[in-house]
N, C-alpha and C positions, 0 to 999 in steps of 0.2 A: 197126861196127855202129851202126845209125842210129836204133835204134828199141830199146824193151822195154817191151813191158805185161806184167806182173806182178797174180798176186789180193793182194788185202791181207784176208785173213778174219777172220771173227768167233770169237771166245773165250768159252766157258760158264764160268761159276765152278760147278764142278758140288757144291761145299761152299763156303763161305769162316766160316771160324772166328777169332775176335779174342780171340789170348790176351793184351794185353797194352799198354800205353802207353810210347813210351821219350821218354824228358826234353825231345827235341826236336820233340816235338807226335805225330810218326808215329805209325800203330801197327802193334805186332805181329802174324802172322796164319800162317794155314794154310787150305791151300786145293789144290783141284785143279782145274786148266786142262786144257780140252780145246778143240780149235779146230773147226770147222764149217763145212763147203764151201759157203760163203756169206759175201760180203761185197762189199766194193770192187772196183776194180781200177783200178792205177796204169800208164799209158804215160808212162815217161821215155825223151828224146831228147836226147841230147847238145849242149852247145855251146861253142865254143871260148874265146868273152870269160868266162867266170866269174859272165855272170849266171843266177840260180835265178827261171826264171816259173813261177806255177803258178795254172792254168787248169781251172775258173773261180772266181773270187770266190765265198768261203761266208759267205752273211748272220751278220752278228753275229761275224764272227773277223776280226781284222784279216788281211791275209798275210803279214805278217812274224812273228805270233802263232800262226800256224798251225801245228803240230808236222810236217809234213812240210818246209815253208819250213825249218824250225828244223833239221830232222835230216839237210838239204841242206848248210847253214852247219856243221853239226859236221864232218860226212865232208870238209870243205871245207879246215876250221882245222886239223884231225888230221893230216889227208896231206898240204897245203901243194899242191893240185893250183889248176890255174889252168883246168880245166873247170867247165860249169858244166852245168845242164840245163832242159827246158821239161817242166814237170810236166803231166799230165793228168789228171781225179781223177775217176772215175767213182763217184759216191756213191750204195752201195746201203744201206748200214746207218743206224741215225738215231742223232742224236746225243741224251747222255744218254742212254744204254739200258743203260748196264756191258756191253756187248760187245768194248768194247775199239778201236771203229772208229778214234779218234785214234791210241789205240798202234800201233796195225797199220799204219796209215798212214804213219808214222815208220820203225817196223822194216822195209818194204816198200822206203821211198826210200832207209837205210839199205845195207840188202842188195843191191838193185839196181845205184844208182849205185856202190856198191863194186866191183862186176860188171862193169859200163859202163865207167866211169875205170879202171878196173883197178888199183885201188887196193891191192889185194892185204893190206888188214887181214885177219885170224881173226875166226873166231867172239866169244871174247872181249872182243879188242878193241870190233869193236862192238855187244855187250851193253851194254857198259861205256858207249861215245858213248848207246846207247840208254838206261841207266838215269838218267843226268843228264835226260834231257827225258821218264820217266814210271816210274813202278816197274813197268808194266805191259809194257814193249817191250821186254825181255831176255827173256823168253819165245816174244815175236815175230818176235824176232830167231833164236831157237836153235831155233825148230821143231817140236820135241817135246812132246806132253801129258807136262803135269809137275805132281808136288805142290812147292808152293812157299809159303815159310818167308820171316822175315825182313817188309819191306815187299812182299813178293811176288819179290823178286827172287833169292833161292837157292831152287834148283831142281832135283829131282830128278827123271829121266824116268822113265817109268811108262809101261805099258799098260793103257789100260782099253774096257770094250766099246767097239765103235762103232757104236753105237743113233742111231736116228731122233728128232730132235727137233723137237716142236713151238713155238716162240717168237712169243711175243705181246708187243706194244708197245703199254701203255696211251699215250693220247694227252697224256702227260705227261713235263716233262723235269725230272731230279733230278741238282741240284749234289752230286756225290761230300762235297766239304769240310762241306756239312750237315749228312748224316749222321754225318760221323765227329765234326763236333764234338759233335752230339745229347746230353744229358746222359743218357736215358735208355738210349744203346747199351749191351748188354752188352760188356763189356769185360775178362773172367775166364775165358773158356773152357778148361778145361781141355786143355794140347800131348798128340795124340796122337803116335803113332808109322809111319812110312810103312809101314812092313812087317810084318804082310801085310794091311794093312787093306783095298789097294786093287788086290787082288785081282779081286773082285768089283766090284760097283757099291757107288756110296757113298748109298743110298737111307737110310740111318741119319742121316747127318749134316746139317747145316742150312746155313743162312746167318744169321750173327748180325742180320746190318743187316735182316731181312725185319721182323721184329715193328716198327722205328721206321718204315719206310717206309709201310709198310700204317697205321699211325695218323696219316702226316701227308698219305697220299693216298688216299683211299677209292679212286679207280681203279685202283690197282695191285690190292688186297684184291677189287675184287670181278671184276679178272681171275685171279686166285690162288684165289678159291673157286670161282670156272666152271672153271678148268683141273681140280682138285682133286676134281671128281667123275667121272676120268678115270685117277686116278692120283696119285703125289708130283707134287706141282707146287713150283716154287722159281724164289727171285729169281736174276737173276745178278750180280756185284756189289753198286752201290749201286744197281742198277735203270734205267731203270724195265721192264727186259724178265724177261720172266719163262720160263720154259721146264718143259715134262714130256716126260718120255722113255717112247722106245717101242720096242720090238725090231726091228719091221718097218714099212719105208715105209710098207704099205697102213694099218696101225692109222694111223701117225702123219697122213696124208693124212684118214683118213675122221673122225678127231676136230678137224684143219682144216677141213673143211667143214660142220662144225656151230659154227662158231666164232660168237658173238652181233654182230649187225649192229654195225659204226662200229669193229672190232679190226683194225689192222694186224698183219703180222710174215710168216713164213712159216714152210716143212718144210725140214730142213737136217739131211743126216747128221752124225755125232761123226767126227770122226777124228785120229787118234794123231800121222801126220806133218803138218804143214802142207803147205795147196797153193802157198804161196810157194816151199818145199822142193822139193815133187813139181816143180814150173816148174822151177825153176831146174837141178832134174836130169835132165831132158829137153834142156838147154840145153848139155849138159856135154859 
């Protein structure tokens, strides 16, 4: 195989509850992950000299610190392979948006190079490698909508409605560390049980980061207020992206067409199986 082109999809946190804080500083979460049929694309081309090259450079992110390169290096270390790769990234997802773009890129790299190099690591092994790179990487590796606990790595697959979303990206980048360290963040939301809470939608739940983000970033509050006029709207992750959920594509696109001038974003469908895994199934 000379090259492999794979999707690197976005995710939404349909809700995000912070239930506690561990001694190591990490937060205990409960969240509901769903993928979108929208995201970045990675083209992986194998090399026989062990080199890892990423194209193009991303402003503000040194190449060796990029999660794509770090994921490839970890897979090399774990498997002892002498192979390398040229990796071309078509970046569509905004940085600092809460859509999991970097984590998704890392997962697509792990899953794609495992396939390309014929490394034969199983899903659990790849998820463990991914967890060392970031708490959201395992859900992208496993590729199924999931109820997440722990720091987000304890995953139970779920089926939720595959509705349509309007996703807005206010013109700000938000640091996850800044939000999680804010003294005003709620950290004691009561834990909930997985069943039967998620057989329908999660409209009764919330994102515990939202109040802090709205206070610190007026642009996010403004977009949330506008999108909320069409129905419930919510922050994903620690932001800055927000989303509204609609039962049909037509309804979502009608709302998108009315967005205020200068607001970026997109319309996409929620999917319970990652586009990455659908693509790999087609290749088998």
